[in-house]
Every structure is written in structure tokens, then in C-alpha cells.
N, C-alpha and C positions, 0 to 999 in steps of 0.2 A: 695636351696636344689638341689642337682644334681640327675640325673636319676640313678636308680640302675644299676649296671654293670651286664651283662648277666652271667649266670653260665658257667663254663668251658665246660660242656657237650653241651650246646646250641651253643657256639662258635665253637666247634669241629664239630657239625652237620652242621652248616652253611658253614664252610670251606670245608667239604666233598661234600656238594651240589654244591658249586662253582667249585671245582676241577673236579666234575663229569659232568659239563656242556660241551657243544659241543666245546666251545672256547678252553678248556684246554685238550681236547681229543687228543691223539697222532695221527698224520697223517701218511699215508702210505709213503709219501715222506720223512718224518723225519727219519723213520726207514731205508729207502734206502740210504739216505744221510749219516747216521751214519755208515752203512756197507761200503759204498764207501770210506768214510774217513778212516776207519780202514784198508781197502784194500790198499789205497794209502800209508798210514803210514807203513804198512808191506813191501810194495815194496821199499820205500825209505830206510827203515831200512836194507833190504837185499842189496840194492845197496851200501849203506855206508859201508857195511862189505866187499865189493869187493876191489881188488887192482885197482890201476889207469889203468893198461893195460887191465884188464878185462872190466872196464867201457868203455874204448875206443873201444874195440872189440864189445861190445854190441851196442854202438852208431853207429859204422860202419855198423853192420848188419842191424840195424833199417833203416838207410839211404839207404842202398842198396835195402832193401825190399820196401821202399817207392818209390824209383826210378823205380823198376821193376813194381810195381802197376801202376804208372803214365804212363810208356811206354806201358803197356798192354791196359790201357784205351785209350791212344792216338791211338794205333794200331787198336783197335776195332771200334773207332768212325770215323776214316778217311774215306772219300768216296772211294768206289771201282771204279777203272778206267774201262771204257767201253772197252772190248777187241778190239784191233786194233785202237782205238781212240788216244792212247798215241803217236803213231808214227805220225799220222796226226797233232796232236797239236804241235809237234816239227818242223813241216814244211816239212817233207818228205812225198811224196805220199805213199800209202799203198804198192805199188809195188816196191818201191825203185827207181822209175823214169820211163820215157818213156811216149809216147803219147797214144792216145786212141787205136790205132791199136795194139801196142805192149801189152797194158793192156788186150785187148780182146783176143789176142793169148795166153797170159799167163793164163787168166781165163779158156779158153778152155782146155789148157794143164792140169791145176789143176783139172778140172772136169773129164778129162779122167783118172787121177790118183785116182779119188774118193774123192778128197779134196774139197767137195762142199761148205763148209763154206768160205774158202779163195777165191774160184772161184766166189762165189756170190758177195763178197766184191769188188773184182777186176773188175768184170763186171759192177757193179754199178759205180765204180770210172771211168771206161772207158766212160760210158754214160755221167757222169758229165763233164768229160774233153771235150767230143764232144759238149755238150750243151753250155758250157762256151765259147768254140772257136767259135761256130756258132753265138753267141750273142755278140761277141767281149769283153767278160769279162775276166779279168785276173784270172788265177788259184789261188785259195786261199785254201791251204791245211788245214788251221786252222778251216775252217767251218765244222760243222757236216752235216750229210746227210739231216736232216730236215731243217737246215739253207739254204742249197742249194735249197731245194724245195721251201722255202719262197722267195729266191732270183730269182728263175726262175718260176714265177707263170704261164707264158704262155706255159710252156712245158707240154702239155696234156699227161697224163699217167705217169709222173715222180713220183707222190705220190704213185701210185699203184706199180710201180717198186721198189721204196724205201721200201714200206711196205713188199713186197715179198722178196726182198734181205735181209732185216733185219731178217725176219722170218727164212730164210735159214741160215744166218750167225750166229744168236744168239739164235735161238729157239731149239726145239727138234732135235734129230739126223736127218740130211737131207739125201735125196737120189737123184738119177738121175732125178726123176720126179719133185722134188722141184727145182732143178737147171734149168730144162727145162722150168718151169713156169717163172723163172727169164729171161731166153732167150726170151720167147715169149713177155714179157712186154718190154724188151729192144728193140727188133726188131719192136715192134708196135709204138715206139716213132717216130714221123715224123721228117725227117731231114729238116733243113732249109739251104738255100743257104747262104754262108758266105758273 
């Protein structure tokens, strides 16, 4: 003898209980996915209704927009050059040439014109030229100011001059007193016999 079959009402109640359980409850992601699928279908339906040339124009616009975004990202993420450093990196001295005496005269002339930033950079370069000559080192325009300081550790006062010159060249708006401080540091560096 077989077991009696449950009544229809009992089966329906069990099915409702199963469907009401957590496993069968709709998830937030399901609703979002359904809406996203509907949105994509509507876009593709709209695109299929366009002519061939209209689709090419939309594709060209999208590619141009993507290229503009990529260019903007590249432009914003590239490192900013240090003012005045780009000319040194290419091998030319800041002044365009000349020895330490001509650099010093040019720095004095720039300071007299009130162009203290450029004057401080040229004065610093003149001192570096002198120190390199005195120690028998070749002039290496690709080196940064602090690389020169590391290369010339025996030059007492060079670090102070470098710090002061960079503050004048790249810091807040400098004045004559700021350039005079650079001159004091430059003149305080002892000269060595060649």
C-alpha cells in the first residue's frame, strides 16, 4: 500500500514556503542586471535603426572622445620640468655659454635689471664652473645642482649657496636682499689654486 498523496492545498502551501525562502528571494543585483540588459537592448535597437553613415559618425565621435581623454590623462600625469633644468639637460649651460667670469657679469647685470631669479641661477652656475675648473673636473651640464654638491663634497659652503640660490630662483618673489644673500654665500666659498 502506498502513502496517501498530500492534498492540493498542502502542496501549494509547501511551494509558497519554498519560494518565500531566502534562496529564491530576488537579489538587488538581479534587478540591476535586468535593467542594464534592457538599456543595452534599447541602445542596440536604436543603433540598428540608424543608417550606415550615422553609425560611422558615432564611432568616429566615440574614438575622438576616447583619444581626447587619453591625451588629457597623459598630459596631467607627466612630470613637470624644473624651470631652467630643461636647458641644462640638453647640454647647454643656463647662460648659453661662457666661463665663470662672463656668467658672473651676466648675473650682476640681471640683478641690476631686477631679474633676481635668473641672476641667482647664473651666479650659482658661475660658482659651479669655478669649482669644477679648480678641481680639474670637466663641466657636466646634465648634472643638477644637488648632484654637483654631491660631486664636490670638499667645497665648504656650496650646499648653503645651493639652498639659497634655489630659494631665490624657485621660491617666493625674490628681492635685492635675497640676491645679496646669494652673493655673500658665493663670495664666502674659498678659492683653491688650480
